[in-house]
C-alpha positions in Angstrom: 0.2 10.5 19.2 1.5 9.0 16.0 -0.8 7.6 13.2 -1.2 3.9 13.5 -1.8 1.1 11.1 -5.5 0.3 11.0 -6.6 -3.3 11.8 -8.0 -3.7 8.3 -4.7 -2.6 6.6 -2.5 -4.6 9.0 -3.8 -7.8 7.2 -2.5 -6.6 3.8 0.9 -6.6 2.3 2.9 -5.7 -0.8 2.8 -8.0 -3.9 6.4 -7.6 -4.9 9.3 -9.9 -6.0 11.5 -7.7 -3.8 9.9 -8.8 -0.5 11.2 -12.4 -1.0 7.9 -14.1 -0.7 4.8 -14.2 -2.9 1.5 -13.6 -1.0 -1.6 -15.4 -2.1 -4.1 -12.9 -3.5 -6.9 -14.4 -1.4 -5.3 -12.9 1.8 -5.1 -9.3 0.6 -7.7 -6.8 -0.6 -5.1 -4.1 -1.4 -1.4 -3.8 -2.0 1.2 -1.0 -2.1 3.5 -1.4 -5.1 6.3 0.8 -6.4 5.3 2.2 -9.8 8.6 1.1 -11.2 7.7 -2.6 -10.3 4.1 -2.4 -11.4 4.8 -4.6 -14.5 6.3 -7.3 -12.2 3.0 -8.1 -10.6 2.2 -11.7 -11.4 -1.5 -12.2 -10.7 -4.2 -13.8 -12.8 -6.5 -11.1 -14.3 -9.6 -12.4 -12.5 -7.9 -12.2 -9.1 -6.4 -8.8 -10.0 -10.0 -7.5 -10.3 -10.6 -8.4 -6.6 -7.7 -6.4 -5.1 -6.7 -2.7 -5.3 -3.1 -2.1 -6.4 -1.8 1.2 -5.1 1.2 2.4 -7.2 3.6 4.7 -5.3 6.8 6.6 -6.1 7.7 8.1 -2.7 7.8 7.2 1.0 5.3 9.9 1.6 2.8 8.2 -0.7 3.4 4.9 1.2 2.8 6.6 4.5 -0.4 8.2 3.2 -1.8 4.9 2.1 -0.5 2.6 4.8 -1.5 4.6 7.9 -4.8 5.6 9.4 -4.8 9.5 9.4 -8.1 10.1 11.0 -7.6 13.0 13.4 -4.1 13.6 12.1 -4.9 15.2 8.7 -2.7 18.3 9.5 0.4 16.0 9.9 -0.5 14.3 6.6 -0.8 17.6 4.8 2.6 18.7 6.1 4.2 15.5 5.0 2.6 15.6 1.5 3.4 19.3 1.1 7.1 18.8 1.7 7.5 15.8 -0.6 
C-alpha cells in the first residue's frame, strides 16, 4: 500500500507564483515552497507567523512533507537515502 495524503494536509497547498493562483493564508496552516522561490512569498508578516513554510529543494523532500508515512518509515528512509 502506498503512502497517502493525510486529511489535514489535503486542505493545504503551496503559496507560489508558479501555481497560477494565490491562496488566502486563512485557508492554509502550512505550505511547501521551493527554496529558490522563498523570497517570492507575498504574505503580511502577522499572517506569516500563523503558517509553517516548508522550504524544499528536491522531490524527495516534497514527498517526505506531503505524505503521511506512518507505518511506511522504511520506504521513506529508502527514498531519503537515495536522494
